[in-house]
C-alpha positions in Angstrom: 0.0 0.0 0.0 1.5 3.3 -1.1 -0.3 6.1 0.8 -1.5 5.5 4.3 -1.4 9.2 5.4 -1.6 12.3 3.3 1.4 14.6 3.7 -0.9 17.6 3.4 -2.3 16.7 6.8 1.1 17.2 8.5 0.1 20.2 10.5 -3.1 18.6 11.8 -1.0 15.5 12.7 1.4 17.4 14.9 -0.3 16.7 18.2 -0.5 13.0 17.4 3.2 12.8 16.3 4.3 14.8 19.4 2.3 12.6 21.7 3.7 9.5 20.1 7.3 10.6 20.3 6.8 11.7 24.0 5.4 8.2 24.7 8.5 6.6 23.0 10.9 8.7 25.2 8.8 8.2 28.4 9.1 4.4 28.0 12.9 4.7 28.2 13.1 7.4 30.8 10.9 5.4 33.3 12.9 2.3 32.7 16.2 4.2 33.3 14.9 5.4 36.6 14.9 9.1 35.6 13.7 11.2 38.5 12.4 14.1 36.4 10.7 12.1 33.6 8.7 15.0 32.3 11.8 17.3 32.2 13.8 14.6 30.4 11.1 14.2 27.8 11.0 17.9 27.2 14.8 17.9 26.7 14.5 14.9 24.4 11.8 16.7 22.3 13.8 19.9 22.2 16.8 18.0 20.8 14.9 16.6 17.8 16.0 17.5 14.3 12.9 19.3 13.2 12.4 22.5 11.2 10.0 25.2 12.0 8.5 23.1 14.8 7.0 20.6 12.3 7.7 16.9 13.0 7.9 15.1 9.6 6.3 11.9 8.7 8.7 9.0 8.7 10.3 8.5 5.2 9.6 4.8 5.0 8.2 3.6 8.3 4.4 3.9 8.5 2.3 0.8 8.5 -1.0 -0.6 9.7 -1.2 -3.0 12.6 -4.1 -4.6 14.5 -3.6 -1.9 17.2 -3.3 1.2 14.9 -0.8 3.0 12.7 2.8 2.3 13.5 5.4 5.0 13.0 9.1 4.2 12.7 11.7 6.8 12.3 15.1 5.6 11.2 18.4 6.5 13.0 19.3 10.2 12.4 16.0 10.9 10.7 14.7 13.1 13.5 17.4 12.8 16.1 20.8 11.8 17.1 21.9 8.1 16.9 21.6 7.9 20.7 17.8 8.0 20.6 17.7 4.9 18.4 14.7 4.4 16.1 11.7 6.2 17.6 8.7 3.9 17.2 5.2 4.3 18.4 1.6 3.1 17.6 -1.3 5.5 17.3 -4.7 3.8 17.8 -7.2 4.0 14.9 -9.7 6.0 17.0 -7.1 8.8 17.2 -5.8 8.8 13.6 -8.6 7.2 11.5 -9.8 10.5 10.0 -6.3 11.1 8.5 -6.1 7.7 6.8 -6.5 7.3 3.1 -9.7 5.6 1.9 -7.7 2.4 1.2 -6.1 2.4 4.6 -9.5 3.0 6.3 -10.9 0.1 4.4 -8.0 -2.2 5.4 -8.3 -1.0 9.0 -12.1 -1.6 9.1 -12.9 2.0 9.5 -16.2 3.4 7.9 
């Protein structure tokens, strides 16, 4: 499947992408025993390689899963090597309206 999300929706998707990345960072900060998890997440987000405050869609890593749309950013795509490959899943009830008609059909939406 070629187009799951429309790049023209990038601004409307910002809260979803931001929340997904924050959940990715939170997972590691909690495991590492970080005392100021929220402060660390803010620092992680501030260090992302994004232009004009717009988080881009992953170049090659968006796919449908039973739980929702999975986003996978490759190393160096939006951050330093040290952050690894940011990966998170957005449930269909939060992202469904942004899916292409084909993706909605495959996901059982509408």
